[in-house]
N, C-alpha and C positions, 0 to 999 in steps of 0.2 A: 463137211462141210464147207461150206463158201469163205472164202479169203475181202475182206474189203483189197482192190486194186486201187480202188483212186479217181476211177471214174462214175462218175452218173450220172441215171438215166432220167428220161424224161428234156423237159425246156434248161434247167438248167448246166445239166451232159456235153448240149452242142451251141448257149451263146455264151458270151465271152460271160469274163470273171467284171469288166469294169460297168454289166450291165448286171447284171448277177447279183456284186454286194449289193449294190444300195436298195433293190429288192424287194433284197429278205428281212431290212432289220427297217422299213415300209408297212413290210404284207406284218411283220409281230409283232409291228405297236397300232395298227388296225385291229391286230386279235386280240391284243393286252386292252383298247379301249370297246371296243365289244364282249367283252366276259368285262369290268366293271361296271356297263351298263344292264347286262341285264343282273349284277349280283346288287346294285345300286337298289335299281326294279323290284329286288325281291324283297329285300331291305325296309322298302319305300311299304312298298305292298303287299306285302305276307308272299306262303304257295295257296292259290284256294283256283279251280276248275273252272274254266269256261263256263258259259250258261245255259251252253251246248249241251258239254261233255255229260254223261249220264252218275249219275251220284249213284250208282247200287250196286 
């Protein structure tokens, strides 16, 4: 079993915290806005297949 050592992989492990700190909430806001947009579209138009999609 692996134990978390406090070190992260990827760009967040090599980038200063003052850069990562504002980037994470910004990314979270973009995800939330995208989710809200897709849900609003589903509620407005409903769930239906594209015209080119097979229906059988």
